[in-house]
Structure formats: C-alpha cells, structure tokens
N, C-alpha and C positions, 0 to 999 in steps of 0.2 A: 593428543586430542584432549586428555584430561587437563593438561596444563592450560590449553587454550580456553576451555570452559571456565576454569578457575579464574583466569584473567578477566573473562567477561563478567563474572559475578563481582569481582573486585571493582571493575570499572563502573558497574551499575551502582554499587555502594558509594563510590567516590562522587558520582554525579547526583546522588539523591540529596534532597534538601533536608538538613538535620532539624526538622521541626515536627510537632505533632500533626496528625492528619487534619485537624480543624484549621490549623494555620496554613498548611499546604493548600487546602481547598479554598480558603479565603484568598490566598495569593493567586490561585488559578482564576478565580472569578474576577480579580482585578486585571489580569493580564490578557484575557481573551473575551471577546464578545461574540455571541452566537445568534444567528438569525436563520429563519427558514424561508427560502424563496419559492414562490409558486411558478410552475411552468405549464399548468393546465393538463389536458388529456392528450395522449398520443393517438395515432391511428390504430394502434394495437389495443386500445382500451385501457392502457395503463396511465398512471399519473407520473408526470415529470416534476420533480422538485429538487431542492439542493440545500445542503447545509452551508452556511456562510460564516466562516470563522475569521474574525479580524484580530490580529495579534498585536501586542504592544511592541514598540520599536526595539529591534534587536533580537526578538524571540522567534523561535521556530517550532513547528510541530511536524509530525512524521507521516510518511507514506505507509501503505499497507505492509510493505517489507522494509522496515526502517533502518536496516544495517546493524552492525554490531553494537553501536553506541546509542541506538534509538529505542523508543518505547512504542510498541505496536498499538494502533488504535483498536478498540473493541466496541461493538454496538449491541445494544439490547433493546429490541422493539417488542418485547413480550406483552406490554400493556397497551399496544395499539388496537384500534378498532377497525375491523373489516380489512385486514392486511393479510394477503397470502404469501407474498414474496417481496423482498427488498434487494435490489441490485445496485451496485456502486459503479460509477464511471469515473475512474481516477484521472485527473489531469496530470500531465507530465511533471514529475517532481525534479528537485535539484539534488545534486550530490554535494555533501558538506564534509569537511575535515574537522572532526571533533576530537581534539586531544590526540591527533595522530591516528584516529580510527575513523573509518568511513561511516557516515550516516546519510540517510536519504529522506527528504521531506520538503517542507514549504516554509517560506518566510513571509511576513507581512500579512498575507491573506490566503486562505484556502476556500475556494468554492467547490464543493464536492457534489456533483449531480447524482441524484438518486432516482431510480425508476421503481415505482411501487405498483405491484399487481394486487388488485382488490380481490377479496373472497367473493363478493357479490357486486357486480358492476352497477347495480341499480341503487346501492346504498352509499351514504357518505363514508369517507375514509378519514380517520384521524391517526396521525403519526405521533406516537407517544412512547418515550423511552429515555435511555441514558447513553452517553458516549463517554468512554474512558479514553483519555488521550494523555500524552506527555508534552510538556512545553520545556524547551531548553534554551539557555543563554550561557551564563557562567555556571549555573546549576541546572538540574532537571527537576521538574515538578510534575508528578502524576496527579490526576484529578478527574472529576466527572462533570459533565455538562448535561443539562436536562432539556428535553424537547417535548412540547405539547402543542401540536399544530393541526388544525383541520385543513385538509388539502382542498384547494379551489379548482373544481373541474373546468370552470369557465375562464380561468385566468389566462392572460397572454403570457407567453414565455418571457421570463425576466432576461434582459440582455446579458447579465452576468452568467446565467446558466448557459446561454448560447456560446459565450466566450470560453467557458470551461470545457464544454463539449468539443469545441474546435481545437482545444489544447490537448486533447487525448493523444496517446501514442498512435502511430500508424499501425494498420493491420499488416499482416504478412504480405498480402497482395499489393497493398499500397506502397510498401517499402521495397518490393522486388525481391523478397526472400525466395530463393530457389529450392532450398532444402535445409532441414535442421535435424541432425542426428545426435544421439547421446550414447556414449560408451560408459558402462558401469564397471567398477573394479573394487574389490574389498580393501579396506584399510582397518587399522586397529580400532575397534569399537563402532565401525560403520562402513560407509562406502564412499567412493569418490565418483563424481559425475563429471564427464568431460564432454562438452557440447561442441559441435562443429556446425557453423551456420554459414551457408553460402548466401551472401547478401551484399549489396553496395554499402559503402561507408555511410554511417549516420552523421559523420562530421566530427572533427576534433579528436580528443582522447575519449574513445568510447568506453563506457562502463556497462557491463552486463550484470544483471541480477537474476539468479536462479531461485525460483520458488518450487519446492518439491511437490506442492499440491496436497500436502497433509500437514495440518498444524502441529502434529506430534513429532515432526521431523525438523531438526534445526539444520540450517545451511550456513556454512562459513562465508565470509566475504569472497566474492568471485574473483578469480584471477582471469584477466581479460587481455588478449592480444590479437592483432590482426596480421594475417599473411595474405597479401593481395586481396582477392575477392572473398576470402573466408575469414570469419571471426571465430576465434577459439576462446571458450570460456570453461573454467573448471572450478568446482566447489567440493568441499567435504561435507558429507551428510551424516548426522547421528540422530538416533531416537532420543527424545527427552527422558525416557525411562532406561536408557542405556542398553536396550535389548535389541535383538535382531528385528529386521523389518523388510518389507517388500516395497519396491518403488514402481508406481504406475507411470510409465513414460508418457502416456496420453494426458496425464494430469499435470505434468511438469510445465511451468510457465517461465519463459525467459524474456526479460525486458532489457532492451539495449538502449542506453541513454547516450545520445550524441549531441554535438553542438548544434546541428541543424534540426534534428527531430529525434523522437524516440520510436521504438518499434516493439510491438507486443506479439510474442510468438507463443502459441498454445500447442503443447505436445511436441515430442521429438521421436524419431524412428530409431531403432537399434543401429548402433554404428560401431 
C-alpha cells in the first residue's frame, strides 16, 4: 500500500507543469472558458443553473472521482448571496488511459448542472465563488476559475442544461439493480471493499468506481469483472492520515460506467 501511494505522488509530480503559479493560472485561463447557464426556478422552489466549461482542443478535465491520475474538482461558494445549499448533477463521464493509469472525466466540454437552494425564497440569489480544477493533455495544470452570477428566476431552461441532465447515470431502479452488497476485510494500513451488484450489463467493458463517502478515505482503482448477472467490484481503502477508520456502508457510492449507459448506486448492504 505504501508503495502504491508513493507511486501516485510520483505520478502527480510527473504530470505537474514545471512553472510558477502565475504562469500555470495564465495557461489555465487560455485553455478553458467558463460561463454560467440559467435554468430558472424548479417546482421545489430551487434554482437550476449550470457551469459551462469549454476546453481547448485535446484537453480534458475531471469528474468528482477522477481516478489515480486525475485532479479532483473543488468548489467554494462561501461568498455567495442567499444560498443555503448547492447540489451537483454530474453527467456521465468518460474513462481515459493516462500513461497506463485510469482517469475519469470530460473532454471538449463539460456542462455541470447545479441546483441551488436559497436561504430566503423571496430574495435574489447570487452565485459567487471559485472552482479549483485540473486540465490535462501532455501535462496537467491545476488552477482556479471565478464565478459571479445573479441567478435568473424567470429564465427558460437552457437546452444545454436539459441535455446534461438527460446524460446523467441511471438510478438503481432505472438500471434494474436488484441488490448491492459490500464485504469488508482488513488489509495492511486499511481495508478492502468487495461489492457484489446484481444488475443487467451496462454494455461493453464495464468500469465500476467506488467512492467511500468520506473525503478523508482514499480508494484505489477498482477491479471490475462480471459473472453472468452479477458485477463484482473491489477496491482498497486507506485513510489519508494512515490511521484506523470506520466505513459507513450507506454512504458508499458505486458508479458503473458502461458502453450503453452508466448506473449510480447509493449504499450497499453487508455481504
């Protein structure tokens, strides 16, 4: 496990752009354009909006669980006005091979729908903050993008938002998931999680991604294989501080990425 972590740190160093922070941020600004799309109010009284990231040719950015070679996105909306909660609806990502290591993300364009719950429904809402992302091609560049946008309650839903919402992974019921169980076993420095998912094939060479539900727990690239109507997925988990930890199975999230569609599975029973 220590060898694996050392390899990951070395990989990140190898992909990092050897330039001062100001040069990296300048390159970031040249390689990605950001816009905020309006989607108006929902029936629940929330605002639907989206971040629209257009990438330069050949560059990609990352999903919420970016894989061993990716840079996870981070959002800070602390300077927003009248915002209680921000929820993200991630469209189905792509699986990339990055120097022999799997990464997960988007190329060309990412439209990320966001549902914003206001503190006071009678007052205007302004979404203001920063987004830390990574862009990768031959090198990887970390940087920040700024957002300062007053949400329009009367706007018609932008077609790009509707398309991104339609591209979300299937729910368990939509995908025909009959059961999802997880068996836990100790390993040196952590634990191994082995998931057993009874579901029809999502098509092609399925890739499962296991998210522990705790940002302090790191998950290795998932080993995925299918036996008839059952998908088997296993990953090693370690705490970032290398100490003991508990795992809440109800918070575990498993995403299955297939050729025909993706499937989003929340929680797993003891198995």
